[in-house]
C-alpha positions in Angstrom: -35.8 24.9 -10.9 -38.5 22.2 -10.3 -39.9 22.7 -13.7 -36.5 22.2 -15.3 -36.1 19.0 -13.4 -39.5 17.9 -14.4 -38.6 18.3 -18.1 -35.6 16.0 -17.5 -37.5 13.4 -15.6 -41.0 13.5 -17.0 -40.7 9.7 -17.5 -39.4 7.1 -14.9 -35.7 7.0 -14.7 -33.3 4.2 -13.7 -30.3 5.6 -11.9 -28.7 5.4 -8.5 -30.6 7.6 -5.9 -29.9 9.0 -2.5 -33.1 8.0 -0.8 -31.7 5.5 1.6 -29.1 8.0 2.9 -31.7 10.7 3.3 -33.9 8.4 5.3 -31.1 7.4 7.6 -30.3 11.1 8.2 -33.9 11.9 9.1 -36.0 11.2 12.2 -38.1 8.7 10.4 -37.7 5.0 9.6 -38.6 3.3 6.4 -41.9 2.0 7.7 -43.0 5.4 8.8 -42.0 7.0 5.5 -43.9 4.4 3.5 -47.0 5.0 5.6 -46.7 8.8 5.1 -46.2 8.4 1.4 -49.2 6.0 1.1 -47.3 3.1 -0.3 -46.3 -0.4 0.8 -42.9 -0.8 2.6 -42.0 -3.2 -0.2 -42.5 -0.5 -2.8 -40.3 1.9 -0.8 -37.6 -0.8 -0.6 -37.7 -1.3 -4.4 -37.4 2.4 -5.0 -34.3 2.5 -2.6 -32.6 -0.4 -4.4 -33.6 0.6 -7.9 -35.7 -2.5 -8.4 -38.6 -0.3 -9.4 -38.0 2.9 -11.3 -38.8 6.0 -9.2 -40.7 8.8 -10.9 -40.4 12.5 -10.3 -43.7 12.4 -8.5 -42.3 9.7 -6.1 -39.2 11.7 -5.4 -41.2 14.9 -4.9 -43.5 13.2 -2.3 -40.5 11.7 -0.4 -38.8 15.1 -0.5 -41.9 16.8 1.0 -42.2 14.3 3.8 -38.5 14.3 4.6 -38.2 18.1 4.2 -35.3 18.0 1.8 -34.9 19.0 -1.9 -35.9 16.8 -4.7 -32.3 16.9 -5.9 -31.1 15.4 -2.7 -33.5 12.5 -3.1 -32.6 11.9 -6.8 -28.9 12.5 -7.0 -26.2 10.5 -5.2 -23.4 12.9 -5.9 -23.2 16.4 -4.3 -23.3 19.4 -6.6 -20.0 20.4 -8.2 -19.6 24.2 -7.6 -19.5 26.5 -10.6 -16.5 28.6 -9.8 -16.2 30.7 -13.0 -17.4 31.5 -16.5 -15.9 32.0 -19.9 -17.5 34.1 -22.6 -16.5 33.3 -26.2 -16.1 36.4 -28.3 -14.9 36.5 -31.9 -11.5 38.0 -30.9 -11.0 36.7 -27.4 -12.2 34.6 -24.5 -13.2 36.6 -21.4 -12.7 34.4 -18.3 -14.0 35.1 -14.8 -13.6 33.3 -11.5 -16.1 34.2 -8.8 -15.5 35.4 -5.2 -18.7 33.6 -4.1 -19.9 30.2 -5.4 -23.7 30.0 -5.4 -24.5 27.5 -8.2 -23.6 23.9 -8.7 -23.8 21.2 -11.4 -25.5 17.9 -10.8 -25.0 15.1 -13.3 -26.4 11.5 -13.2 -22.8 10.3 -12.6 -20.4 10.7 -9.8 -17.9 13.5 -10.4 -16.2 13.5 -7.1 -15.9 16.3 -4.6 -12.5 17.5 -5.8 -13.8 19.0 -9.0 -15.2 22.4 -9.9 -16.8 23.7 -13.1 -16.5 26.6 -15.4 -19.6 27.4 -17.5 -19.0 28.6 -21.1 -21.3 30.9 -23.1 -20.8 32.8 -26.3 -21.9 36.1 -27.8 -24.5 36.1 -30.5 -23.1 35.2 -33.9 -19.9 33.7 -32.4 -17.9 31.9 -35.2 -14.5 31.6 -33.6 -12.2 28.6 -33.1 -13.9 27.5 -29.8 -17.4 27.3 -31.2 -17.9 23.8 -29.8 -17.4 25.1 -26.3 -20.5 27.3 -26.4 -22.8 26.2 -23.5 -20.2 23.6 -22.5 -19.1 22.8 -18.9 -15.3 22.4 -18.2 -14.1 20.7 -15.1 -10.9 21.4 -13.1 -9.4 20.4 -9.8 -10.8 22.7 -7.0 -8.0 22.7 -4.4 -5.4 24.6 -6.4 -7.9 27.5 -6.8 -8.8 27.5 -3.2 -5.3 27.3 -1.8 -3.6 29.1 -4.7 -0.7 26.9 -5.7 0.5 25.3 -9.0 -0.7 21.7 -9.2 2.0 19.4 -10.6 -0.4 17.8 -13.1 -0.4 21.2 -14.9 3.2 20.7 -16.1 3.2 20.2 -19.9 -0.6 19.7 -19.8 -3.6 21.9 -20.4 -4.7 24.0 -17.5 -6.1 27.4 -16.4 -3.6 29.8 -14.8 -4.0 32.8 -12.5 -1.0 35.1 -13.0 0.5 37.4 -10.3 0.4 40.3 -12.7 -1.9 41.4 -15.6 -0.7 40.6 -19.1 -1.8 42.2 -22.4 -2.9 39.8 -25.2 -3.1 41.0 -28.9 -6.5 42.9 -29.4 -7.7 41.9 -26.0 -8.1 43.6 -22.6 -5.4 43.0 -19.9 -6.0 39.8 -17.9 -4.5 37.6 -15.2 -6.4 34.5 -16.4 -4.9 32.4 -19.2 -5.4 28.9 -20.5 -2.8 26.8 -22.1 0.0 24.3 -21.6 2.3 25.2 -18.6 6.1 24.7 -18.6 8.4 25.3 -15.6 11.4 27.6 -15.8 14.2 28.2 -13.3 13.4 30.6 -10.4 9.7 29.6 -10.0 8.8 31.1 -13.3 6.7 29.6 -16.1 6.0 29.5 -19.8 2.5 29.3 -21.0 1.9 28.1 -24.6 -1.4 28.0 -26.5 -1.1 28.6 -30.3 -4.9 28.4 -30.7 -5.3 31.3 -28.2 -2.3 33.1 -29.7 -0.5 32.7 -26.3 3.2 32.2 -25.8 4.7 33.9 -22.9 7.9 33.3 -20.9 9.0 34.3 -17.5 5.6 34.5 -15.9 4.9 34.5 -12.2 1.9 32.3 -11.4 -0.4 32.5 -8.4 -2.2 29.3 -9.1 -2.7 26.7 -11.9 -5.3 24.0 -12.0 -5.4 21.1 -14.6 -8.1 20.7 -17.2 -9.8 17.5 -16.3 -12.7 17.1 -18.8 -15.4 18.9 -20.7 -19.1 18.2 -21.2 -20.1 19.8 -24.6 -23.8 19.0 -24.5 -25.1 19.2 -20.9 -28.6 19.5 -22.3 -28.4 16.0 -23.6 -26.8 14.5 -20.5 -29.4 15.2 -17.8 -27.4 18.1 -16.3 -29.2 20.3 -13.7 -27.9 23.6 -12.4 -28.9 24.0 -8.8 -28.5 26.6 -6.1 -25.9 25.7 -3.4 -25.0 27.0 0.0 -22.7 30.0 -0.7 -19.0 29.3 -0.5 -17.0 32.5 0.1 -13.4 32.7 -0.9 -10.6 35.2 -0.4 -11.2 37.9 -3.0 -7.4 38.3 -3.5 -7.3 34.8 -4.9 -10.1 35.2 -7.4 -9.6 38.3 -9.6 -11.7 38.7 -12.7 -10.1 38.9 -16.0 
């Protein structure tokens, strides 16, 4: 992981950092840290406030002294957990949501702690309608997945849906995970429509639905880092693989 970060930050970078918060949470003051790092207190202050660009070597040294990860020094925002995956195949999209979240996404921008991510991949030679999503990251609200309810923002908007019962799509394996536009029906039932996916079903019982928030199509060009996070365990009944 360190080598991946080094490739991204082989040159000085100018972005908000988390150094001041990490120092305040430690048992050291700024004068002590500067001395341990072999720099002047003024240099440390300039790193904290972004007046002087902090290199990876600077961040690594601070992380060693403060006994934290380099990511915690360099990134202001916490990691956004990766809660699922989507494999693009020429005749279907195989979606999966995990019971345990062990990886997160860190981006040089604040995403907020209410989001989660789904990581897209594709089979070799994929030429389907969703080609632009290969290696993309898609972001959704996290709470509806955790507490299994239908978020109101899903109504007549793009979302990911977990059904109560499996459904069979043409030329695909049975699944409980669908993506599309959600419409309410009487009796707490729903219609899901997605012509591009060949999906149009009525009278569905929905366990949870979370709105599609945004997508990052080229994470390799946006300084994205995949990091390990402290495992978050969920109720396996809520997260059933497609």
